[in-house]
N, C-alpha and C positions, 0 to 999 in steps of 0.2 A: 476287409479285417471287419467292417461293420456288418456284413451278412454273418460272418464267424460268430460275433458277439451276439446277434441276435438269437442264432441257432441255441447257443451255450445256455443265454437266460431263456429261451423257450424250451427247451428241452428239460431244464431243471426245475421250470415252472409248472410241469407237468403235475397232474395229480397221479399218485401210487395207484397201479394197477388194482383191482377191486380183490384179487387175491391171484399171488402168484401158483394156481394150482387147476387142475381140472373143474374143479366146483366153480371157480372163479372165472373160469373162461365159459362155462356153461350159463351162469349169471348173465355174462356180458353179452352172449347170443341170444338169451330170450330176450332181453333188454331191445335188442336189435329186432328180434320178430315181433316184440310188441308195437314197434315203431312204423317198421314198412312191411311186414309180410304175415300178419294176425292170420288172415284169410287163407294164406297160400301155404305157409310152412305148419307143417303137424309136429313139431318138436314139443316133446314132454318134459319136465324134470325129473319123473318117476325114472327114467334111464337114462345112460351115460351119454352125453354130448357126441360121444364119438359113434354110436348107432345112428344119429341124427341125419336126415337126407342132406346130401352135399358137404358134410361135415369129416374131414380126415384129421385122425390123432397121429402122434409120434410121440415116445417116450413120454406117455402120460399126458401130453399137452395137446391143444388143436393147434394145430399145421396148416390145414387149408379148409378156407369155406369156399366152395364151389357151387354158386348157384345162378348160372345163366339162362335166360329167359324164364325166370319164374314168377312173372308178375307182382313183382316187389314195387312199392309206389310209397313216394313221401321222401323224407330227408332224415339221414343217417343220425342219430344221434351221438353226442359226446358220452364218455364211459360206456361204448358199448364194443364196437370192433377194436377200438385203439387201444382195449384192456388187455387184446390178445398179445400179450408180450412174445410169444414163440411161433407166430403167425407166419409161415413161408411164403402163401398164396392166397391171394385173394381176386376171386373171379366174381364179379356181379355184370355182367356184360350182358346188352340187351333186356334190361329191364326199363321201369319209368322213375328212378330214383332221381331228386333234383335237390337244389341248394347247394353250398358250398361242401367239400369234403371236409370230413369232421377235423376240428385242429387238432385232436389227439392220436390222430393216425399216425401221426410220426414217432408215437412211441412203438410201434412195431418195428422195431429196430432191425430184425431178423427178416423183413419182408424181401421177398426176391422178385415175384413177380405179381404186379397189379394190373389187372385187367376190368376198365369200368366203360370201356365203348359202349355207344348205342344208349345212353340215358340222358337226363336233362341236368347234369350237373353245369353249376354257373359262378362266376365270381373268377378270381386269377387263379392261375396254378399256384397250390399252396406252398408258402414259404419254406415248409418245412421238408418239401418233396427231394431238393438235391441234395439234403443231408442224411435222407437213408441210405447209406454207403451200400449197402447189401443189395439193392436193387440191380435185377439185371434185364427187367423187361416191363416196359412201361407203356399201356395201351389206355389212351384217354381220348379215342377219335369219337366221333359224331355226339357231342355234347354241345353245351354252349358256355363253354370257358372262354374269359376275355381277357383283354391285357397283354403284357408284353412276355414271351418265353424266356427264362432269366438266364443268364450266361453262368449262373451258378451250377447249373445241370453238370458242367465241368467235372464236379466235386465227385458224379457218379463214375468212378473209374473202371468199375464193370459192366456198365451197362451196353445191352447189346441190340435191344429195340426201344425207339422211341416213336410212337404212333401219335399224332396230335391232330390229325386230319379233321376237316370238317367241323370247327370250331370257329370262335368269333376273335380268333388273337391277332393281334396289331403289332407294329413296330417293324424291326427287321429280325431276319434269319438270324439265330444266334450263331456265333462262331465258335462253333464245338470240336474240341480235339481229343475226341475219347478213342483210342485205338482198338477197342472191342467193339464199337458200335458198329453194326452191319446192314441193322435195318431203321430206316428213318424215313417220315414221311409227315409234310406240314401242309399238305395241297387242301385248296379249299378253304382257308381261313381270310384275313385280311392284311396279308404281310406285304412289305415292299422293299425296293432296294437290290441289291446285289445276291447271288449265292456265296455265301464265305468258300474261301479256298479250300478250307481244310474238308468241305462237303459238297465239294464238284466231283467227286467221284460217285456220288448216288446216283441212281436213274433219274431220268427227266418228271417221271410220274411220281416223284417225293415232293415236287414243287409246281403242282397242277392248280389251274384257276387263279392266279395271283400275276399282278404287273413284276415278274422277277426278270432277272438277265442276269447272264454270266452262266458258263457250262456247269450243267450239261443244256442249258436253255440257250437260245441264241446270245451273242454276246452283247454286252452293256455297249451306250455310246462312247464312240472312242476307245472301246477297248480294243486290242489287238492280240489276237491268238499267241500263246507262248510260242517262243521259236525252239525248234528242236535244238538248237547248238548253243552251246553258253558261250561267254565271253572271254574263258580263259583259254590260253593257248595249248593246242595237242601236244602232247609227248611225242618222241619221235618212235616209241613203239606203238604208240596209238595210232600214227600217220601209216605205219609200215602195216598194223592188223587192217586199217581200213582199205588201204590200196589192195592188199591181197583178198579181202572181201569184195571188194569192187571186180576185180578180174575175174574171181569165181563167179559171181552174180553174172558178168556178161555172159561166160560160157553157158551158163546154166541157162539164160534165157536165149541165149543162139539154140542150144539143143532142143527146148521146148518150141522154139518155132519151127523148126524141122520136122518136129515130130506132128504139129498140127497141120503143117503143110501136106505132110504125106496122107495124115489121116481124112483130109479134105480131100484128095485125088482119090482115095478108096472109098468115101461114100459116094463121090460122085460116080464113079464106074458102077457101083451099086445101084443106085437109083435109075443110071441108065439102062439098065440090066431089068430091074422089076419094073419099069415103064415098058419096057419092049415085051415084056411076057403079059402084061396088062393088054395091050393094043393085040397080041396074038392070042387073047382068049385065055391065057395057062389061070389067072386071075380071075374066077369067076363069082366070087363072093365078097362082099363088102359088109365089113362088120361096123357096129354104130361106133363113134367116138367115145372113148372111156371117159368116167367124170372126170374133172378138173384136178390135177395134181399138183405140188408144189411147183412143179418146174413148168410148168402151163400156165401159171396164174401172173397175173400183171402187177409187178411192184412198182409202189410209189414212195419214195424215202422210207423205207423199210416196214411200210403196211403192206400185207400181202393180199391180194383183193382176188376174189372168184369171178372167172369169167373174162373176157377180153374185152370188154368195152372201156370206153373213157373213163377214168378215174377222176374226180372232182375234188380230192383231197388227198393229202399227205400226214406223216405223223405229227410235223411240225404244226399244221393246221390245226391237228385234233389237241395236241397239246395247249397250243394258244388260246381255243374255243372257249368261251365261257359254258361252264357246267355246273349241274345241280344234282344233288344225289338223289336216285329214285329209290335205293334200298340195299338192303345187306342181308346176307345170309351166310351159311356156310361155305358158300362157293366163292364169294368175293362181294364186291361192291357194284353196283350199278349205277351208271350216271345218265344224266341226257346232256349231249353237247351239242350246243349251237354255232352251227359252221358259216352262218351267215346266207343271204340270198333264199333264206327259206329252207335250208339244206339244216336237218337235225339227225343226230344217229346215235343209239345206243351203245355204250361202251361198259363193255361187263370186264373188270379188272380182278382176276382170279388170285385167289390165294394159295398159297401151301401146294403149289406144282412141283412135284420132283420127277416127273417124266422126263426120260431123257429126250433131247432135241428129235432126233428122229422118228421116235415114239409118238410124241406130241404132235407132231406135222401132221403124221397119219393118222392120227385119231382127227384133227381139225380139217383136214381134207375129206374125213369121212362124212363130217357134220356139213362142210360147205356143200358137196354133192347132194345131200337132201333137196329136193325141189318140189315141196307139195302145198297146194296153195293155202292150206290152214297150219303150216309153219312159218315162223318170224323167220326172215332170210337171214344167214350170215353173211355178211359182205365182205368181210376182210378180218384179218388177223395178226397181230404185231406178237414178236417172241424174242425174248434175248434171255440172259442168263438171270437176271433179276426180275423180269417182267412179263407178265403173259395176258394180253388183252383181246377181248372178242369184239368187234365192231357190227351191229344189227341194225337193220332198219328200224327209224324210231316209230312206234305206233302209239300217237295219243289216245288211247283207247281205255275203258274201265275193266277190272278184273271181274271174273265171274265171283269172285269171294265178295267183292264190294257191292256187287249186285244183290247176292243175297243176305249178307250181313251187315252192309253198311248202312246208316242212316243218310236216307235222301228223300227227297219228296219225289223221285220218281217211284213209281209202283214197281214190286219184285217180276221177275220174269213167270210168264204164264206158264200153263202145261205144255201148249205147243212149243215156246221158245225152248225150255229146258230140255225136251225130249230132242229137239233141234240139235242144241248144243251137245247135247249127249250124243247122237249119232255124228256128228263133224267130228268130236274128238275121239269117239272110238276109229273112224275110217283113219284118221291122222296118226293114232298109235299103230293100228295095223300096218300101215305105210312104211312107218318106222320100224317095226318088226321083220315086214318083208326084206328089207335092206342087208338083212345079215342075221344068220341065227344067233350071233351074239349083240344085236343091235337093242338097244332099249332106250326111251326116254330118262327115266331114272328120278324124274321130280314132279310127277303128275301130283296137281293140287288144284284148288280152285283159283289160287292166285296167281299160278304162271299160265293161267286161260283167259285171253284177254278175248273183248267182246265188242265188236263193232255196231254203229246205229241201227244196222239191219241185221243183229244178232247173226253174224258172221263170225266164225271163232278162228282167231291166231293163238296159238302153242308157242310160249318160248321158254327157254332153259334144256332145250334138248341136247342130252349127252353129256352135260358137264360132271357128272358121276364120274365119267372114266379121265378126265383131266386133272380134277384136285385131287390132292393127295391127304382126305381125311378118311376116316372110317364112316362106312356106310351107314353105321348108326347115327352120325351125325348129319351125313349127307341126307337122308330120308327125311322127309317132312313128319314131324311127329302126328298121330293121328290117321296117317296114308301109310305107314311102313308096314309091311309084309312081316309076320313074327319070326319066320326063318330069316332075316336079315341079321337081326341081333346075334345068333348063333353062326351062321354061315360066313357073313362079310361078303355074300354074293351077292350082286344085284343082277335081275335076270328078267326075262320076259312075264314070267310068272308073277314076281313082284310087281311089275307094272299093272299086270290083271288088277291084282289085290288093291293096288291106289288108285285105279280105275274104279274097282267096284265101291271103294269108300267115298268116291266123288258122285256115283250114283245114289247112295244110301243119302247123302247130303242134298242131293236134287231134290229128292222125294221127301225127307222130313224137315228140310229147313234147318238142319242142328249143324252147328259147327265143330268139326271134328276135335279143333285142338281144344275146346273149351271142355268138351267130356275129358279129354284127356289127362287135363288138369286135376278132376275129379279120380283119377287113376281107372278110367272105363274107355274101351275103343267104341266108335258107332254101331258096329257089328254087334258085339254085346249087349250095347244099349238097345238096339233093335230085339235082339232075342228076348231080353229081359221084360220089353213092354208086350212082346206077343205071348211070353209065358205067364205073365200076369193079366192077360186078358184086359189090357189097357189101349184097345186098339185104337182109339180115338186119340191119343197121342202121337201115332206113326207118323201120321201126314201133316206137312206144312200148311198151317191153317189157311196162309195165301190161297194154295191151292185148293182146299176144300171150299172155300168161301168164294172162289171163282169157277165152280162146278167143273173141275177138274175130273175124268172118269174112274171110279173107284178102282174098276178093274184093270185100266192100264197103269194105275198107281202101284195096284199090288203085282202088277207081272214086272214092273221095272225094279220094285222093291225086292223081289226074288231073284233078279238078274243080280243086284247088288250082293246078295248073299250069296249067291253062288260065286261070285268072281272073287270074296273075301274069304272061301274055304280056308281052313288052316292048313291042310294039305296041298302043297303047291300043283301037284299032280289033279288035285279035283278042279281046278279052275278051268272055264273054258279060253280057248285060244281066241284072241281079240277079232278075229274075221268072223266066228260064232257070234261073239258079243256084239258086232255090227248089225249082224242079220238078225239077231233078236230083237234090238231096238227098232230096227226096220219095220219090223212085222208089228211091234207095239203101235208105233205111230201110224201104220196101217190101219189096224183095228179100232184105232182111237177116231182116225178120220172117219172111218164108214159108221160108227157109232154117232159122231156129231151129223153127219150127213144124213142120217135116219131121223134124227131129233127133229132137223131144220124141217125136212120133209112132211114130218107127221104135226108141226106146229103151223104148216101150211105158208111158212115164210119162203 
């Protein structure tokens, strides 16, 4: 009763909206822009808010604000988004918004979807949230929210998704009885106790990284698994049905046993015949063993391992292991799991996978069969109706992105290192393409390329675009995406070549493609604009110039990057050709360096 009284007082104490019309909505959004997006949102009061980037209208009112990964930063002020009384969808995920949620957001009584994952929001779950009765989806993951999860969320009778993972929430898991709730996750908080009975139908991955117990996790101390039989006496009809079923089951098992026995005898005779033929020389060729398939893989507690060696851990070990979030993107969330005894693995929890089980296993088998020294190996996977997990070697390495653009006391990569990295990546992508005409990496960018201390390359994220059910437009990293992807929605080997070309331009210019993309230009177009403006001094990374990188080599690598990023996919070279050209650039650079050393008499 107290919570209902609070909401009544809270709601009627809210200030009236700035104006229950489109003009009022526009003013509220401009206030929002002034606070958190002045530098990145180009909204103008001279045009209708319905034409602004990320804003959708319906019936003459703002109905949706969709600004994911838009470099928004700061605290959302009161009197801005809370004044959008007709708002149905609010998506501000993957920004740098901070502070508590604005207190007047509860005035958006028609809000159905709230996506705020991947920000820096703090404070408790706002008390008005459980009383926004139209809410269907709430995603507050990857923030700094604290306090307890209120049981009053039971008021949201239509709630289908509640994602609160990776926060600082404390207390116990709330006892939610919401029939419509199908997606629920509170992993990696500071919760304790047991999983409520009403939530025990959720997957174990909804409760990772916390000392919880109870189904679907291991049972709590003294807890006995529920008996399948009840305490009530069975009726005569039920006993008759059970008896008939038992007899039928016995006959069925007996028939199956006879069939299996018969089949084994046939196989034994076939093997004897085959062995005899081989001894007699009729089998004169031996084919290499096929790549591992799901039938050939080692299984341990529902984890499917590639290879036939011993397995050091199972699914239960993985679920119990302390874990930290490494990152999150369109494919899912990546964790580092510490299994003890020095064993660490990387776990990718895939999102939005809708492939049929047979197709999913087929695609993962193909990824697991890839064995190239520059690929991060896929060790195992887990799949159920609700969850898909990929388990990789953990590589405690820095990404190429951090080496090129991160602030560090370490010097940036040299010309020799950059061309060596480019060649390794090119050869690895060439290998991926060679496994099948339809094989591709699908996510080539500097952040998926890991570098060892000795400048060796390890590429991660191979083939994820085949597994995740999001449009290729969202899968492909902004700044690296081939132009045809937005039209055809088909990721191809030619699209890989384009992404690799952007990577080459990034290595030569030192520019971050994502930064340029925010300015409405891709890296290839920027290079062309600089060349046409005869500003060649801006083309090359100042660190390369300062350290005496060969200008001819830099020009040739730049030209190769431009060839790879040709607008027409058919004009782009194959990866085998790309690798050969990089190797030739390195050879000529080495020759020039050798001549310079000889002339200097060193």
